[in-house]
KOLNUBA-172032 format. One record per atom (N, C-alpha, C): x, y, z. Coordinates in steps of 0.2 Angstrom, whole numbers, plus 5000, padded with zeros to 4 digits. Each point is the difference from the previous one (the first is absolute). Example, Ala and Ser with C-alpha at 12.3 -4.5 7.8 and 13.67 -1.06 7.14 Angstrom:
KOLNUBA-172032
506649725039;499650065000;500450065000;499850054996;500450065001;499650055003;
This chain:
KOLNUBA-172032
525854155361;500650025003;500350064996;500250055004;500250064997;500849994998;500250024994;500749994998;500450065003;500649995001;500450065002;500050064996;499849994994;500050064995;499450045000;499449975003;499450035001;499850025007;500449985005;499850015007;500150085001;499650025005;500050075002;500750025003;500349965003;500750015002;500550024994;499949964995;500450014994;499950064997;499350024999;499850064997;500350065004;499950005007;500350055004;500750015000;500449945000;500750004999;500250034994;499749984994;500250034994;499950085000;499450025002;499950075001;500550045004;500249975006;500550035004;500750004997;500149944996;500750004997;500050064995;499550014996;500050054995;500150075003;499650015006;500150065004;500750015002;500349955003;500750005003;500550014994;499949974994;500450024995;500050074998;499550035000;500050074999;500350055005;499949975006;500350045006;500849995001;500249945000;500749985002;500449994994;499749984994;500349984994;500249935000;500149974994;500249935000;500549984995;500250054996;500549984995;500750035001;500549984997;500750035000;500050074998;499650014994;500050074997;499750055005;499649985005;499750045005;500550035005;500549965001;500550025005;500450064998;500250045006;500450064999;500749985004;500550014997;500749995003;500250065003;500150005007;500250065004;500750005000;500449954998;500750005001;500349995007;499649995005;500250005007;500249935002;499849954996;500049935002;500649964996;500449965003;500449964996;499649954997;500249974994;499649964996;499749945004;500449975005;499749945003;499550025006;500050075002;499650025005;499350024998;499549985003;499350024997;499650045005;500350015006;499650045005;500650025006;499950065002;500550035005;499650035005;500249995006;499750035006;500550035004;499950075001;500550045004;499850025006;500349985006;499850035006;500550065002;500050035006;500450055001;500849985000;500149945001;500749985000;500249934996;499549974997;500149944996;499650004994;500349964995;499749994994;499949934999;499449984999;499849934999;499849994993;500249954997;499949984993;499749944999;499649994994;499749944998;500149984993;500149944998;500049984993;499349984998;499550015004;499349984999;499650075000;499650014996;499550065000;499650005006;499750055002;499450005005;499549964997;499649975004;499549954997;499350035002;499550004995;499350015002;499749944998;499749965004;499749944999;499250015001;499749984995;499250005000;499749935000;499749995005;499649945001;499350015000;499649974995;499350014999;499749945002;499550015004;499649945003;499350035003;499849975005;499450035003;500150075003;500750015001;500250075002;500650014996;500150064998;500650034996;500550015005;500649984999;500650025004;500550034996;500250065001;500650034997;500650015005;500549964999;500650005005;500650034997;500350055003;500650034998;500649985004;500549984997;500649985004;500650044997;500450035004;500650044999;500549985004;500649974998;500549985004;500750014996;500550015005;500750004997;500549985005;500649984998;500549975005;500650055000;500450005006;500650035001;500449975006;500649984998;500449975006;499749955004;499649954997;499749945003;499350025003;499850065000;499450025002;499550024995;499349995001;499550014996;499550055002;499950054997;499450055001;499449984996;499549995003;499449974997;499350035002;499650024996;499350025001;499549964996;499549995003;499449964997;499450045002;499550014995;499450035002;499449984995;499450005003;499449994995;499850064998;499950014994;499850064997;499250014998;499850065001;499350014998;500050014993;499549974996;499950004993;500050074997;499650055004;500050064997;500750044999;500449985005;500750035000;500449974995;500049944998;500349974995;499850024993;499350014999;499850024994;500250084999;500050045005;500350074999;500750005000;500449955001;500750005000;500450045006;499650015005;500350045006;499849965006;500549985004;499949965006;500150045006;499649995005;500150035007;499849955005;500549965002;499949955004;500250015007;499649985005;500250005007;500549945002;500550015003;500549955002;500049995008;500049945003;500049995007;500249935002;500049995006;500149935003;499449965002;499650004995;499349965001;499949964993;499549965000;499949964995;499850044993;500349974995;499950044993;499249994998;499850064998;499350004997;499950054995;499450014997;500050054994;500250075002;500550034997;500250065002;500550005005;500349945002;500450005006;500649954998;500650015003;500549964998;500550005006;500649974999;500550005005;500750004997;500550025004;500750014998;500449975005;500549964998;500549975004;500750004997;500549995005;500750004998;500249935002;500249954996;500249935001;500749994999;500249955004;500749974999;499949935002;500349964996;500049925001;499349985002;499550024996;499349985001;499750025007;500350055003;499750035007;499950074999;499550025003;499850085000;500550035005;500350054997;500550045005;499650065002;499650034996;499750065001;499350014996;499550025004;499350014996;499750075001;499750024995;499750075000;499449995005;499950055004;499449995005;499450054997;500250054996;499550044997;500350044995;499650034995;500250044995;499649994993;500350024995;499749994993;500449994994;499849974995;500349994994;499650044995;500350044996;499750044994;500449994994;499749984995;500349984994;499650024993;500350004995;499750014993;500249944996;499549984996;500149944996;499950034993;500549994995;499950024993;500549974996;499749984994;500549974995;500549955002;499749955004;500449955002;500550015006;499950065003;500550025005;499650025006;500450005006;499750035006;500550045003;499750065003;500550055004;499650025006;500349995006;499750025006;500450025006;499750015005;500350025006;499749975006;500349975005;499849975006;500250055006;499550025004;500250045006;499749965006;500549975004;499749965005;500450015007;499849975005;500350005007;500249935001;500649985001;500650055001;500250034993;500350065000;500250034994;500649974997;500349955003;500649974996;499749964994;499449985000;499749964995;499750044995;499950075001;499750044995;500550004994;499750014994;500449994993;499650034994;500450014995;499750024994;500249934995;499549984996;500249954996;499750014993;500349974995;499850004993;500349954996;499649984995;500349954995;499449974996;500149944998;499549964996;499549975004;499450004996;499449975004;499849944995;499949945003;499749944996;499349995003;499649984995;499349995002;499849924999;499749975004;499849934999;499349995002;499649964997;499349995001;499949935001;499549985004;499849935001;499350005002;499749944998;499349995001;499949935004;499950005006;500049945004;499449964997;500149935000;499549964998;499450005005;499450004997;499450005004;499949935003;499750005007;499949935003;499549974995;500249934999;499549964996;500250004993;500450044998;500250014993;500749964999;500149974994;500649964999;500550054997;500549974997;500550034996;499850034994;500450024995;499850044994;499649954996;500049945000;499649954996;499349995003;499950035006;499350005003;499949945005;500649965001;499949945004;500250015007;499649985004;500250015007;500649955002;500550035003;500649965002;499949965007;500149945000;499949965006;500749975002;500250015006;500749975002;499949925000;500549974997;500149935000;499649974995;499750034995;499649974995;500450004993;
């Protein structure tokens, strides 16, 4: 049985993590303070007429398995509403630190995402077409979203957090190598 530390997924995740560390940065010393955010705000999204803020950074979630999945989430709140976009990113764009993602009202796929405005867990408005362009550098993300309807178009910037996971392979147990069986 292959241990988690010698599996191909672990090696790929370790390699990707090192690449991402070089592209987006991982330590407090890599951060640059732009002075535009209050101390408790980690991300700002500015549309033509509203400012959405978040105490959480934008998230880049990396899942390594039989297929690599890189998911970006950017969201902020204002007056009880949430502006949120989610997209699956192509590996080459993440490695380059420059994103150019198509946004629309269809299922999320590599290089494609969607954008919605929510209130009380219900979608108020959804982008039907457009794009997200952003740069990733030193633990930060800066970007622009141009979509239809234009009221959802925005500039965003703030901190970026990166998380990595390796799903357990079928037939392999936990870290101790023992298969888990319900009820045993």
